[in-house]
N, C-alpha and C positions, 0 to 999 in steps of 0.2 A: 504494500500500500504506500502511496505517496501523498504528501500534503497537496491539497487542491490549490494552495496559494503559491508556494515556492518550489514544489516538486521534490522536496526532500523526503527520503524514505522514513516512514514512521517506525519507531522502535516498538518493542513488545509491550512495555509498560504504557507507552503513549496510546497504543491501539486500544488498550483496555479503557482508557479515559475518553478518547476521541479518535474515531476511525477516519476522519476527514482532514484534520489540520494538525500540524506539529506543535502548535502553541495557541494559547488563548488570544494572543495578539493577532496572529494570522487569521483566526476565525473572525475576529472583529473587523479586520481590514477587508475580508471577503464580503462583508455585508454592506460596505460602502459603495454606493453607485458612482462610477466615474462620470464626470460631466459629459453630457451629450450622448450617453449610451442608454438606450431604451431596453428594458427587460420585458420579456414575455414569459408567461407560464406555459411550459411546453405541454400541449394537449395530445401529442401523438407519440411520445416516447415514454420510457420507463422512469424518467426523471420527474421529481415533484419539487425540486428546489431551484432557486434562481441562480443562474450562472453568469459570471463575467464574460464579456467578449473574449474569445480565445487569445486574441492578440494582446489585449490588456493584461491578461493573466501571465502570458509567456514573458512579457517585459519584466515581470517581477521575479522570475526564476533566477536563482544565483548560478554562477558557473559550476559546471560539473567537472570533477577531476577524472580524467580518463586518458589512457594511452592513445586514444583515438585522435588526439591533437597531432601526433606525429604522422598518422595516416592521412589526416586532412591536409597537412602541409605538403606531403608527397603528392597527393592527388591534385592539389592546387597547382603545384609546379608542372605536373603533367598536363593539366588543363591549359596552363599558360602556353606551353609549347604547342599543344594541339591547335589552339585558337590562332596563335601566331602563324603557324605553318599553313593553316587553311585560309588565312586572310587573302582576299583577292582571287581565290580560286573559283572555278565554276561551281564546285560543290557547295560553296558558301553563299552563293547568290540566292536571294529569295525566290522560291518557285512561283511561277505565274500560272493563273488559271482563268477560265472564262467567266467566273462568277464574281469577280471583283475582289476576291480575297487573296491574301499573300501571307507567307510565313515570315517570322522574325522581322516584323515591321511595326512602325508606330502609326496610330490613327492620325488622320489629317485634321488637326485641331486649330482653332484660332490661336495665333501666337506662336505656333510651331514653325520651324524653319521651312520655307517653301523652296521652290526652284531657284529664286533669286537670292536666297540666303544660304544655299548649300555650301558655298566655299567658306563662309564665315563659320558655319556650324562644324564643318569638317576640321577646320584648323583648331577648334576648341576641344575636339574629341581627345580623350585620354585612354589609357589602357582599360580603365574602369568602364568607360562607355562601351568598349568592345566587348567586355565581359557581359555587361548588362544586355546589350542587343542580341548577343549570341546565346546567352544563358536563359533568357526568359521564355523562349519557345512560344512566341505570341503569333496568333493569326488575327488578321484584321479584314474587315469587309465594309466597303462604303457603297455597295449596290450600284456602282457606276456601270458595271457590265451586266446588270440584270440579276436575277435570283435563280439561275439555273442549278446551283448547288444547294438550294434549299428545297427539301423534299417533304412530301406528305403522302399518307396512305389513303387520302380521300380525293375524289375528283374535283370537288368544289374549290379546294385550296389552290389549285392550279389556275383558277380564274379570278379569284377575289383578292389577289395581291397586286398592287400597282406601284409604279415608281413616279413620284411627284417631284417638282423642282426642289422641294424642301427635304426629300428623302423617300424612304420606303413607307408605304401605307399598308400594313398587314391586314389580312382577313382571317380565314381559318388557319389553324396551327400548321406551320411548316418548320422543319428542323434542319439546321445547318449540318449537312451530312459529314463534313470534315471533323465535326465534334462528337459524332455519335458514339464513338468507342471510349470516350474519356470518362473519368470518375471524379477527379478533384481538379478544380480550375477556378480562375477568377474571370468573371464575365463583366465587361464594362461597355456601356453604350450611352449615346446622347439621343434623347428623344423628347417629344413634346406632345401633350394631350390636346387633341382638337375637340373631342367630344367625350365627356364623362371619364374615361379611363385609358390607361396604357398598360399593356399586359406582356409578360414574358414567361417562358418556360425553361426549365433546366432539368438535368438528369432525365431527359425525354428519350424514350426508346421508340415510341410511335405516338399516334394521336390518342391512344387509350391508356397510356402509362407515362406519367410525368408529374413533376412538381410545378406549381405556378404561383406567381405573385402579380399583383396589380396595384397601381396607384390610382386613386379615384378622387376627383374633385366633388365634394358633397354640396358645396354652395359657393357663390361668388366670393372672391377675396374681399375682405373688409378691414382695411387698416393694418394688414399684416397678421391678423388673428388666424390661428390654425383653422383651416377649412377643408382638410382632406384626410384621407385614411389609406392604410395599406391592408390588402387582403392576401391571404395565402391559403393554399389548399393542395391536396394531392388528388390526382386522377389515377385510379387503380382499376385495371381491366374495364375501362370505360365508365366507371362510376366515380363521381366526385365525392370525396370524404374529407372530414376534418377542416371545413372552411372556418377560418378565424379572421375577424375584422378588427382592426385596431386604429385609433386616431393617430395622425401624424403630428409631431410637435412643431411643424412648419406649415406655411401657407403655400399653395400651388396656384398657378395661373394658367389659363388656357392659352395655347400658342407660344408659350415660353419654353425654351429648351432647358432640360435638366440632365445632369450627368448621374447615371445610375451605376453602382458597382455592387456586384454580388460575389461573395466568397463562398465556394462550395468545398468543404474539407471534411471528409469522413461523413459523419451524421449531422454536422453542424452547418447551418446556412445563415450568412450574415449579409444584410442589405444596407447600403448607404446611399443617401441622396445628396448630391453636391458636397460630398465629404463628411456628412453627418450620419451616423449609424441610426437607423430607424427600426430595424427588425433583426432578431436573432432567435432562431428556433432549431429544433432537431427532429429528425425522422430517419428510420433505418430501413425502410421498406424497398427503396429503389437505390441500387448501389452504383449504377453508371448510366450514362446517357448524355445526349447533346443538348444544345441550347436552341431556343426558337422564339418566335413572336406570334401573337394572335390577337384578334379583337372579337368580342362577343357582341350580341345584338344591341344596338344603340350606342356603341362605343367606336371611337376613331382616334388614332394616334399616328405620329410620324417618327420614324427612326432614321437618324442621319448616318450613323456608323456604329459598328460593334467590333469589339476586340475580345479575344479569348486567350488567356495565358494558362498553359497547362502547369499544374503543380506537382505532377508525378515524374517529371523529367529529372533523372539523376544528374545530368550535366547542368541542367537549369538550376537545380538546388545548390550545386557546388559553386557555380559561377556567380550566383546571386550574392554570395558572401563578399565578393569583391566589388559590388556595385557602388560601395561607399566612395570608391576612387573617382566616380563619375561626377564632374562639376555640373551643376544645374544648367549653366549657360550653354553647355554643349548641345542640349536639346532645345533650349529656349534662349538663344543668345540675345543680349541686350542690344537694342538698336541705337547705336551711337552716332548715326549719321544725321 
């Protein structure tokens, strides 16, 4: 058994007194809600206690003594050599496809270096940026070349998706086939609600089995007061189960773009809107599957782009430790002209 706060192994005597925390202080700290983190009581798993966001808890874990440090350094050196040797080779070039998606690329975002800024951005790149770009194993899709690699098991989905000047307007559920075999990943996209709600699916194997979340505007914005909610549910063998609706601590507006980030790790799913965590819950019934978008009756939304970073890549996890060497201006250089 390990302490739920710091990860330290619990001794025999401590386990008699407390099977969850190594000290009374750590039990007290675990009940303090970090600012900006919203808790949910998990209605679909075996847990009945509130949990801190996994990332927040991991930050408080102390260093573990292990001979694995030597192995890590050795693997890191090998990774440095491998990345350096592969730089500029054909095998390292991002693969192209007809669906608008590409591997190991960054989303086209406002403020990101474009074609005219490429030389400035390249000059600012460090070894850390090379690690980050090659270790993240990220796929992106901006729908510029259509939705040919978004698949569905229903005939209607092939007809009710459309590409608008502002982006993709989804209809019935379609799944990005390049993500279908993944289990753990970070999904990020920019979208806007046109009418009522914006919906996305994850761990989706087909149109009958997936998890889903939706942002819904319940009433017009009024002076910044919260006016929206987030809904999540599971679709199992074609039957919707465990729908939970919760209010959002922020206000949403129709036609305004929002950046959504979903972390899928094991049985834990964490959602953030514009960098603020709004949902954290668990479920164990679907172990893998891809991402998708859909709209239900009376709903309409637009998605500008989507990116997907796999969390199971061994090389990606190793190289991500070196990303701290990456200067921020390498990706978003300051405009000094």
